[in-house]
N, C-alpha and C positions, 0 to 999 in steps of 0.2 A: 138148335145147335147141338149136335151130338158128334162125338168123335168115334168113328167106326173102327178106328185102328188102335184101340186100347191094348190089343194083344202085344204090340211092340213094347209097351211099358212092362207088361207081365213077363215077357221073355228076357228082360235084362237080368242077368245073373247077379248074385251078390258080389262076385269078384269083378264086375265090369269096371273098366277104368272111367274116371269122370269125363274124359274127352269123348269116349264112345257114347256115354249116356247123353251128354250135351248134344252131340251131332244127331242122335236119334230123335231127341225131343225137338230140336230145331227143325228137322226134316218133317216131323208130324205137324208142327205149328205152321209151317209154311203152306201146308195144304188148306188151311182155314182162312176165311176172310179176316182182314185186319182188325175189325171190331171184336171178333170172337177171340183172336189171339191175345188182344189186350186184356179181355176179361179173364181168360184162362191164366195168363201170367199173373194177374192181380190175385186171383183165387189161390194160386200156388203159393204166392208170397204170404197171403193171409193164413193159409193152412200151416205154414212153417213159422208163423208168428212174426213175420217181417212185412206186414201190410203197408207200413209207412216207409218203404225203402227210399233212401235218398238217392240222388243221381250222382253221388260221389264215386270216385274210382273204385272199381271192384264190385259195385252193386248194379243190379239190373233196373234200368228205368222202364216204366210202363207208360203206355199212352194215357192212362188215367192219373198218373202221379202228377198232381198239381198242388200248388200252395192253397191254403185255406182262403186266402184273398181271392184267388182265381175262381174257386168254387162259389164264393159268395157273389162274385160278379155274374156268374151264370145263374144263380138263384136256386131256391128250394125246388122249384118245378123241375129244373134240369137234373138236380140231385135225385129226386124221386124217380124221374124217367130213367136215369142211369141204373139205379138200384132195382127197380121193378118189384117192389114189395107186393106179395099176393094176399097177405092177411092183415087184419087190423093191428095185430101184435107187431108184425114186421114194419108196418107203417109208423107205429109209435117209436120203434127202435131207430128207424131211418131218420125220423124227425129229431130225435135226441142226438143222434150221431152228427147230423147236419149242424145242430147248435154247438156241439163240441168242436167241430172243425172250423166253423166260421166265427163263433163268438167266444171260443175258448171256455165254454160253459162246462162245469163239472156236473151240474145237476139242472133239472128242468122242472118247472111247475106246469100245471094244466094249462094256464094261460099262455105260457111261453111255447108249449108244444102246439097249442091252437094257432098261435101266430105263424108258426112254420107251415102248418096245414093250410092256413089262409093264403100265405105267400105262394104255396105250391098249387093253389086252387083245387084243393082236395077237401072232401067232406070230413068234418071233425064231429064225432058223435059225443057231444058233451054229456048227454044224459047217461051214457054207458061208460064214461071214462074210467070211473072207479073200478068197475068190473073188468074192463080191458087191461088196465094197468096192473091190477092184481093178478090176472091170468098171465100177463107177460112176466111178472115177478115170480110166479110159481114155475114158469118155464125157464127161469134163469136168465132172462134178458135184462132185467132191471134189478136194482138194489134200492133199499130205502136210503135217502140221503140224510145228512145230519139235521137239516131243518124240516119242520113239519110240512107236509104236502109237497115235498120235492122228491124227485126220483132221479137216480143215477144209473146210467147204462153200465151193465156189468162187463167184465173183460170178455166173456163169451158173447155177449150181445154186440160188443164192438167188432169182434172177429166175424160174426155172422153178417153184420151189415157190410163190413169191408169185403166179404166174399160174394155178396150179392152182385149180380143176378145169377151166378153159377150155382145151380141147385145141388150139384154133386158135392161141391165144396161145403155148402151149408150142411148137407146131411153128414158129411165127414166130421164136421165140428160138433155135431150133436143136434143141430137144427132147431134148437129151442125146445127139445123134448121135455115133457113133463117130468119133474123130479119126483121120485117116489121115496116115501119113508119106509123103513123096515116095519113090518107088521108086528103088533104087540102079541106076545104069547099070553094066552089066558083062557 
C-alpha cells in the first residue's frame, strides 16, 4: 500500500482553509481500498495522539475503533494479524498492548506475554526473552514496572503499536530507534 499522490498534501499551503484540506484528504482516501483507508486514518489519529478516538460527536470513527471486549472476542491472533509486527521487539510490544486493551493490564511478565503469543499461535523465544525485552527497553518501547520482572509498554511503544501496520507513521513516531547517550569527553 503506497499513496502515490502525496504531492497533494505537500501543496496545501499554510493558509489553507480546513474545509479545503478536508476535501482534499477525503478525495485522496477515496482512491484507496477500504482497509487501507481505515489503517491510514488510524495512523493519522495515532500520529496526532488521538489513537483511541471515541465515536462521540465531532470525532472521527475508524473501521478499527472497537471496544477492548470486541478485540478480545477476536483474539490475540487477529490482533497480531491486524498489526503485522515485523520484528521480535514489535511482537513483544503488540502482545503487551493486547494485554493493556483486553485485560486492562498496566504491566506484563514473561509468562503473561508468553500466554498471548500462545493464544496468537506465534513462536515465543523464552531462551532469549531477557535479551529481546532489554533491546526493546533500549529502543524506548518498554519501561521497567514497579514489580520485579514486570515490564510496562512506554507511551511511544503504545503509539507505535497503535500506528501499525502503517510503516510511515511508525517511522514518523521514531519507530523504536535506539536511544543514544551523549559521549563522554575525556
